[in-house]
Every structure is written in C-alpha cells, then in structure tokens.
N, C-alpha and C positions, 0 to 999 in steps of 0.2 A: 175459354181463353187460358193459355198457359202463362205462368209467371215464374221467373227465376232471376236471381241476381247474377251479374257477370262482373268479374274483376278485370278492369282495364286501366292500365296506367296507375295502379294503386288506388283507384277510386271505384267504389261499388256503383254500378249503373243498373237501373231497373229497366228491363225490357218486358213490356206488358202485352205482347201479343204479336204473332207473326203468322204469315202464311206463304207457302211456296206452292204454286199451281202444280208443280211436278210431284210434290209430296204434301198434300193439304194438311193443315194444322200442325206442321212442324215449326219449331221456333227458329227463326233466322238468326244466326249468330251475330253478335256485335263485332265490328271490325276494329282494329287498333286505333284508327283515326276518327272513329265516329264521334267521340266526345268533343274533339277539336272542331270538327265541321259543324256539329250541332251548336256549339257556343257561337260560331260565326253566324248561323241562321238566327239564333236568339238575338245577337247584336243587331242584325238587320231589322228585327222587330222593334227595337228601341226608337227608330226614326220613322215608324210607320203611322198611318192614320189610325189603325187599330193594331194592337200588339202582335202582329204576325210577320214572320220573316222566313225566307226560303233560299236555299242555294242548290245549284246543280253541280255535281262533281264527277269526274272520271279519274280514278286512281287518286293521286294527290293534287290534281289540278282543278281549281275552281273555274267552271265554265260560264256560270251565270248567277246573278244575284237578284233577289226580289224582296220587296216588302209591300204590305198592304197600302194601296194607293186609291182606295175607293172614293174617298172624299176629294182629294186634290185633283183626281182625274175625272170626277163626276161619272164614274163607271162602276156599277155594282159588280162587275166581273173582274175587277183589278185586285183580286186576292193575291197574296204573296206568291203562291205557287204559279198562278197564271202569269204574273209579271215576270217571274224567273223563266218560265217556259218561253214567253215571247222574247225575252232578252236572249235566250239561247238561240232561238231561231233567227235572230238578226245576223249571226255569224256562222250558222251551221245549217245543214240539211236535216229534215225530219228523221232520216234513218240514222243520224249521228246520236240519237238518244240511246241507242243500244249500248249497254255497258255503263250507263250513268246511274248515279244515286241522287235522289232529291232528299234534302234534309229540310224539315219544316218544323217551326216552333210549335205548331199545333197540328193535331190530326186533321188531314184535309177534309173539307166539306165534300158533299156529293159531287158538286160541279168540278172542283179541283181534282178529285179522285178520278172522275171520268176522263179528264184531260190527261192525267198521269198515265192511265191505262191506255188511252188511244195513242199517246206518244210512244208507248212501249218502253218507258223508262224501266230499268232493270230492278231497281231497289228503292224503297221508301223507308226513311227513318224519321220518326216524329217524336216530339217531346210531349206536350200536354195531350191527353186523350179527349175524345168526344165527351165522356162523362165529366171530366175536369172542366172543360170549356163550358159545358152546359150549366155548370154551377155558377158561372160568372156572367155569361152572355146568352142571348138567344142563339140556338144552334140546331141544325137539323140532326136529330139523334140517330144517325146511321153511321156505323163505323166503316173505316177504310177496308177492313177485313170483310165486312158484309158485301160491299160493292165488288171487291176482288173475287170473292167466291161466286158471284153471279156473272163473271167474265171468263168464259171457258178458254178464250184464246190467250189469256194473260199468264205470264211466268213471273209476275212481280213478287219479290220478297218484301215483307213488311216487318219492321221492328218498331216498337213503340215504347214510350215512357222514358226515353233517354233524356236526362236533365229536365224532367217535367217541372220540378220545383222552381228551377230558374225561369222557365217560361211563364209559369203561373204568377210569379212575383210581379211581372209586368202589368198584371191586371189590377194591382194595388189593393 
C-alpha cells in the first residue's frame, strides 16, 4: 500500500491507499474539495446508530446523504453507504452513478464495497481504514482495495485515510 501526504487547502491530508483498475496500485490523487466533502460525511456519522456517514457527490453537488441506520430501521444492511445509495436511487437512474464520488467516514465493509462496485461509482474516498476500525469494533478485515482488485470490470479509484482522526474520534 502506498502512503504519502498531500497538501490541500493548507492542511496536510493522509491518503493511505488507492487503486485505479486502468493502472493498478497507482495512488488516486486527492481533489481540492475532498476534505470539505469528507467533513460532511463525518458530520452525517454524528447522528447515526453507529458512527458511520456517507455522501454521494458529482462535481460540487451533493446528490445523496446517508448514515448508519441499522438499529432504527431494524435492518443490518442499512450501513451509511447503502443508505446513501438507496437515497440516490430515489431520484436517479442506476446509470447516473457514473462520474460520482462516494465519501465514507469509514472504509466500506465487503457488502458496501460490493454495492459501490456494482453501482459503478467512479471514485471512493474514505476516512478511517479497516485496520483503524478493527481496533475499535468488530469488522470484516478485507480492505476495499482487496475487493476492487478482484473486480476486473471496475474502474473505481480509491483514496483512503482522509481526515481519519476526525472519524475515529466518534468512537470515543
């Protein structure tokens, strides 16, 4: 896994791993607005059943929001990413995922990663990594990069570690 610091908006942001299916193992660059949108995803996590939030964005427009609703919905699949994907589909067609970015306060689990790939979302940016999450809660220890590498049709770009400290503080 590649690691490097990026300077964006005067703040150093850690990007802890990325993959592009067209050029495997290349680091996906952070975009200028990534920190802003990640902060919004982390804010979604503050009102969640478990501290996870996600947003779907195209350009500078927020298209869907989600936070973990597993307890209140009595639905173990109501993870933040799944809630955001379902919210997106309430006003869009599945092919509209092309060109979108999903921001998640935590690296997606295997279920959510599968959904992200099947939706053909173009880009994933997450805060806390699988390793970080596993230190606080039970977690399936398979990275998003591992899942993407086993998905030959995917062109998903992945960037991780952005504002991970902010996301991990929600675990108390």
